[in-house]
C-alpha positions in Angstrom: 0.0 -0.1 0.1 1.1 3.5 -0.9 0.0 7.0 -0.5 -1.0 7.2 -4.3 -3.8 5.4 -4.3 -6.6 5.0 -7.0 -10.2 3.8 -7.0 -9.2 0.4 -7.9 -6.1 0.4 -5.9 -8.4 1.4 -2.9 -10.7 -1.7 -3.7 -8.0 -4.0 -3.6 -6.7 -2.9 -0.4 -10.3 -3.3 1.0 -10.2 -6.7 -0.2 -6.7 -7.5 1.3 -7.5 -5.9 4.6 -11.2 -7.7 4.7 -9.9 -11.2 3.9 -6.4 -11.3 5.0 -6.3 -9.1 8.1 -2.9 -11.2 9.5 -1.0 -10.6 6.1 -2.3 -7.1 6.1 -1.2 -6.3 9.7 2.5 -7.6 8.7 2.4 -5.3 5.7 1.3 -2.2 7.6 4.0 -2.9 10.1 6.8 -2.9 7.8 6.0 0.8 6.6 6.4 4.0 8.6 2.9 5.4 9.8 3.1 8.2 7.4 3.1 5.9 4.3 0.0 4.1 5.5 -2.0 6.3 7.1 -3.6 7.9 3.7 -4.5 4.3 2.3 -6.0 3.4 5.9 -7.9 6.7 6.1 -9.5 5.8 2.8 -11.3 2.8 4.2 -14.4 2.6 6.5 -13.4 1.6 10.3 -15.2 -1.4 9.9 -13.0 -2.8 7.3 -10.0 -1.9 9.6 -11.3 -3.6 12.9 -10.0 -7.1 12.2 -6.4 -5.7 11.0 -6.4 -3.5 14.4 -6.5 -6.7 16.5 -3.6 -8.2 14.5 -1.2 -5.4 14.7 1.2 -5.4 17.3 0.1 -2.8 20.1 2.9 0.1 19.3 2.2 0.0 15.9 -1.8 0.0 16.4 -1.3 2.9 19.0 0.8 4.9 16.8 -1.7 4.9 14.2 -4.6 5.2 16.0 -3.7 8.4 17.5 -2.8 9.8 14.1 -6.6 8.6 12.6 -9.5 11.2 12.5 -11.0 11.1 16.1 -14.1 9.6 14.8 -12.5 6.7 13.2 -9.9 6.2 15.9 -13.3 6.2 18.2 -15.1 3.2 16.2 -12.1 1.1 16.2 -11.5 1.4 19.9 -15.4 0.5 20.5 -15.5 -2.3 18.0 -12.5 -4.2 18.5 -11.9 -6.6 21.4 -11.8 -5.0 24.9 -8.5 -6.6 25.6 -7.0 -5.5 22.2 -8.4 -2.0 23.0 -6.5 -1.8 26.4 -3.3 -3.2 25.1 -3.2 -0.2 22.0 -4.4 2.7 24.9 -1.4 1.2 27.1 1.0 2.0 24.5 -0.1 5.6 24.7 1.2 8.7 27.1 -1.3 8.9 29.7 -2.5 12.5 28.2 -3.4 11.0 24.9 -4.9 7.8 26.6 -7.2 10.0 28.6 -8.1 12.1 25.4 -9.1 9.2 23.6 -11.0 7.7 26.4 -13.0 11.0 26.5 -14.0 10.5 23.0 -15.8 7.0 23.8 -19.4 6.4 25.4 -19.6 6.3 28.8 -20.3 2.5 28.9 -17.2 1.7 26.4 -15.1 4.1 28.6 -16.2 2.7 32.0 -15.4 -1.1 30.6 -11.9 -0.1 29.1 -11.2 1.9 32.6 -11.9 -1.1 34.4 -9.9 -3.4 32.5 -7.1 -0.9 32.8 -7.1 -0.8 36.7 -4.9 -3.3 38.2 -4.7 -4.1 42.2 -2.3 -1.8 44.0 0.8 -3.8 44.2 0.3 -6.0 41.1 2.7 -6.7 38.4 -0.1 -4.2 36.3 0.8 -1.5 38.3 4.9 -2.3 37.9 4.9 -2.7 34.5 6.1 -0.5 31.4 3.2 -0.9 28.7 5.1 1.1 26.1 7.2 -1.9 25.1 7.3 -2.5 21.5 6.6 -6.2 20.0 7.8 -7.9 17.0 7.4 -10.9 14.5 10.0 -13.5 14.3 9.8 -13.3 10.4 11.3 -9.5 10.7 14.8 -8.7 9.9 17.1 -7.7 12.2 17.7 -4.4 10.1 13.8 -3.4 10.5 14.2 -4.3 14.2 16.8 -2.1 14.9 15.3 0.7 12.5 11.9 0.2 14.7 13.9 0.5 18.0 15.3 3.7 16.9 11.8 5.1 15.8 10.4 3.9 19.5 13.4 5.5 21.2 12.9 2.7 24.2 16.3 3.6 26.3 15.0 0.7 29.0 14.4 -2.2 26.9 16.7 -5.3 27.6 15.1 -7.7 25.3 13.0 -7.8 22.1 9.9 -10.1 22.4 8.4 -11.8 19.6 4.7 -12.6 19.4 2.6 -14.7 17.4 -1.0 -13.6 15.5 -2.7 -13.6 18.3 -0.1 -11.4 20.3 0.9 -14.0 22.6 4.4 -14.1 23.5 6.3 -16.5 22.1 10.1 -15.8 22.4 12.5 -13.3 22.9 15.8 -11.8 21.5 18.7 -10.1 23.3 20.0 -6.7 22.5 23.3 -7.7 22.5 22.9 -10.4 20.2 20.7 -8.2 17.9 23.2 -5.5 17.5 25.9 -8.0 16.4 23.7 -10.0 13.9 23.5 -10.0 10.5 21.3 -7.2 9.4 19.6 -9.5 6.9 18.7 -12.4 9.3 15.4 -12.8 10.7 14.6 -12.3 14.4 13.4 -16.0 14.9 17.0 -17.0 14.1 18.4 -15.4 16.9 15.5 -16.1 19.3 15.5 -17.8 22.7 12.9 -19.0 25.1 11.2 -16.9 27.3 12.2 -17.9 30.9 9.5 -16.6 32.9 6.1 -14.4 32.6 3.8 -13.0 35.1 0.0 -12.2 35.1 -1.0 -9.0 35.3 -2.6 -9.6 38.9 0.4 -11.0 40.3 1.7 -9.5 43.7 4.8 -7.7 43.8 6.2 -10.7 46.1 5.7 -13.2 43.1 7.3 -10.6 40.7 10.2 -10.4 43.2 10.3 -14.1 43.7 10.4 -14.4 39.9 13.4 -12.1 39.5 15.3 -13.8 42.1 14.4 -17.4 40.9 15.5 -17.0 37.2 18.1 -14.0 37.6 16.1 -11.5 35.0 17.0 -8.2 33.9 13.4 -7.9 32.7 10.2 -9.7 33.4 7.0 -9.9 30.7 3.5 -9.3 32.3 0.9 -11.4 30.2 -3.0 -11.4 30.4 -4.6 -14.8 31.1 -4.3 -15.8 27.0 -0.8 -15.3 27.3 -0.8 -11.9 25.6 1.9 -9.9 26.0 0.8 -6.5 28.1 3.9 -5.0 29.3 7.4 -5.7 31.0 8.8 -4.9 34.6 12.4 -3.5 34.1 14.7 -4.7 36.9 15.1 -1.2 38.3 11.6 -0.1 38.7 11.1 -3.3 40.9 14.0 -2.3 42.9 12.5 1.2 43.2 9.2 -0.3 44.2 10.7 -2.6 46.8 12.7 0.1 48.3 9.2 2.4 48.7 7.3 -0.5 50.2 10.4 -1.0 52.6 10.3 2.4 53.8 6.7 2.1 53.8 6.5 -1.1 56.1 9.5 1.0 58.3 6.6 3.6 58.8 3.6 1.7 59.4 5.6 -0.9 62.0 5.6 2.3 64.4 2.0 3.8 63.6 2.9 6.2 60.8 0.5 6.2 57.6 2.3 5.2 54.2 1.0 8.4 52.8 2.8 10.9 54.9 6.3 12.1 53.8 8.9 14.1 55.3 7.2 17.5 54.1 3.5 16.8 54.8 1.9 19.2 56.7 1.8 19.1 60.4 -2.1 18.7 60.6 -1.8 15.6 58.2 0.9 14.1 60.3 -0.9 14.5 63.4 -4.1 13.0 61.8 -2.3 10.2 60.7 -0.4 9.4 63.9 -2.6 10.4 66.6 -5.0 7.0 66.4 -1.8 5.1 67.1 -0.2 7.2 69.7 -3.8 6.8 71.9 -3.4 3.0 71.0 0.1 3.3 72.3 -0.9 5.2 75.5 -3.5 2.4 76.4 -0.9 -0.2 76.0 1.7 1.7 78.2 -1.2 1.9 81.0 -1.5 -2.0 80.6 2.3 -2.2 81.0 2.0 0.3 84.1 -1.0 -1.8 85.5 1.3 -4.8 85.9 4.1 -2.6 87.5 1.1 -1.3 90.2 0.4 -5.1 90.9 4.0 -5.6 92.5 4.0 -2.2 94.0 4.9 -3.4 98.0 7.3 -5.7 96.3 9.3 -2.7 94.7 8.8 -0.5 97.7 10.5 -3.1 99.9 13.3 -3.5 97.2 14.4 -0.5 95.6 17.0 -1.9 93.6 14.3 -3.7 91.6 13.2 -0.5 90.2 16.7 0.3 88.6 17.0 -3.0 87.3 13.4 -3.2 85.7 14.1 -1.2 82.5 17.3 -3.7 81.9 14.9 -6.7 81.6 12.5 -4.8 79.4 14.9 -3.4 77.2 16.6 -6.4 76.3 13.3 -8.6 75.9 12.2 -5.6 73.7 15.7 -5.8 71.3 15.0 -9.5 71.1 11.5 -9.2 69.9 12.3 -6.7 67.5 14.8 -8.8 66.1 12.4 -11.8 65.9 9.8 -9.5 64.3 12.4 -8.4 61.6 13.2 -11.9 60.4 9.5 -13.3 60.4 8.3 -10.0 58.4 11.3 -10.3 55.8 10.5 -13.9 55.4 6.5 -13.2 54.9 7.7 -10.5 52.3 9.8 -12.6 50.4 7.6 -15.4 50.6 10.1 -17.5 52.4 7.2 -18.6 54.5 3.5 -18.6 54.9 0.9 -18.7 57.8 1.4 -22.5 57.7 4.8 -22.2 59.0 3.8 -20.4 62.0 4.8 -23.3 64.7 8.2 -23.5 63.1 8.8 -19.9 63.0 8.0 -19.7 66.4 9.6 -22.7 67.9 12.8 -21.6 66.4 12.4 -18.1 67.7 11.8 -19.4 71.3 14.8 -21.5 71.1 16.7 -18.5 70.0 15.4 -16.7 72.8 16.3 -19.0 75.2 19.7 -19.4 74.3 20.4 -15.8 73.9 18.6 -15.3 77.2 21.1 -17.8 79.0 23.8 -15.6 77.7 22.5 -12.4 78.3 21.6 -13.5 82.0 25.0 -14.8 82.6 26.6 -11.4 81.6 23.9 -9.5 83.5 23.8 -11.9 86.6 27.8 -10.9 86.9 27.3 -7.6 86.6 24.2 -7.2 89.2 26.6 -9.3 91.6 29.3 -7.1 91.4 27.0 -3.9 91.9 24.7 -5.3 94.5 26.6 -8.5 96.1 23.1 -10.2 96.2 22.7 -13.6 94.9 19.0 -13.5 95.1 18.9 -10.5 92.9 21.3 -12.0 90.8 18.7 -15.4 90.7 16.0 -13.0 90.0 17.1 -11.1 86.9 18.8 -14.3 85.2 15.2 -16.2 85.5 13.4 -13.2 84.2 15.8 -12.3 81.8 15.5 -16.0 80.1 11.7 -15.8 80.4 11.3 -12.5 78.8 13.8 -13.2 76.2 11.5 -16.5 75.1 8.2 -14.4 75.5 9.8 -11.9 73.0 11.1 -14.5 70.4 7.6 -15.9 70.7 5.8 -12.5 70.3 7.9 -11.3 67.5 7.2 -14.6 65.6 3.7 -14.8 66.0 2.3 -11.2 65.8 3.1 -10.7 62.1 1.6 -14.1 61.2 -1.3 -13.4 63.3 -1.9 -10.3 61.4 -1.7 -12.1 58.2 -3.9 -14.7 59.4 -6.7 -12.0 60.2 -6.6 -10.6 56.6 -4.4 -7.4 57.9 -1.2 -6.0 56.7 1.7 -7.7 58.6 3.5 -4.2 59.2 0.8 -2.2 60.6 2.0 -1.1 63.8 3.3 -4.4 64.5 6.3 -3.1 66.8 3.4 -1.1 69.0 1.7 -4.9 69.6 4.9 -6.2 70.2 6.4 -3.3 72.8 3.2 -4.2 74.7 3.9 -8.0 74.8 7.4 -7.5 75.8 6.9 -4.8 78.4 4.1 -6.7 80.0 6.1 -10.0 80.0 9.3 -8.5 81.0 7.7 -6.5 84.1 5.7 -9.5 84.9 8.3 -12.2 85.0 10.7 -9.7 86.7 8.6 -8.6 89.5 6.8 -11.9 89.9 9.7 -13.6 90.7 11.1 -11.3 92.9 7.7 -11.7 94.7 8.4 -15.5 94.8 11.8 -14.9 96.2 11.5 -12.1 98.4 12.5 -13.7 101.1 16.4 -14.3 99.6 16.5 -10.4 98.7 
């Protein structure tokens, strides 16, 4: 097809487009957009519909945005919704929005629903403006297409079949060194891994880690290529997620930033501060139960923060390891007993070591064997309780359908404080006659 057409040529083009849409799509892809647009504009949109579904999404998007508005609107309405979504994703957000505004409310709503992916899913991480290629294309044509697309983040070229399903890939390094006349399928390698657009961030991370990938194709349920996740984008997303987890663990909203307004920060932080205040009163109530014991042996008040502090640190370590295991999918809620049992044993062994060091220090300070026995026994119990809580709290939150990072450190602090205070003061009360 050329720009210089006649009525006879237009009729032949119409026949070719209607009866051989796949072959017509390949021919259109081999020309620059400016060369084929005049011929395409002479046709009715209904004639182009079967061809538009066969075009690789980037070419279809390039042509669609240059067609008259009414023709582009009719094409996006009549082609299958999945094909329309793949074409729209190849456009910048402003052009995509402008095209959607030309559609009927029902069609626009349907396409917007299809384009909305869950938070933290592969669909949110992928770059959709990724050119796709046919295996029959020559290396020279592919290089020319890449230069026109100006894709600086591409690591591989992905080859698709007539239905747009991903079949193979070609590394850019091999493409650059190949004979310009050779075809892409001669350089192709198998695709090592794909994920669906609804896959979670953890599934994406697992695929990158397992297969040591630079990029990861995202496909729909039919295996049609929707986009590609670049390793750098994933690293950035994980960094953002990690920083968000740090905030939520201490009761700070994920939405808060360093320069957020004071009123916004207060609104987001205040509820958890109030919760923390209630838990602090709970720990204080435990201390109040042993008021007479503390009054008789004032040294207990001096040593009380030592036990609470050590158990708090031990619990935070267990919590960090468990949350990392959940985030990387090393463990699930089914592993709760194994994780808990491991952390309890770690707490017991660490407790013995810390109790020995602490006991020596307390004896040199006080000279009281009874006080040494109290702090050693309570230290072991508090560290065991801290390990138990650090493992169980995040897993329990997942079991309840909650974010395991959501203020887990506040819950953990309450548990370790109560366990530490109760064990220390309870044992002191039992051994009062030796103090």
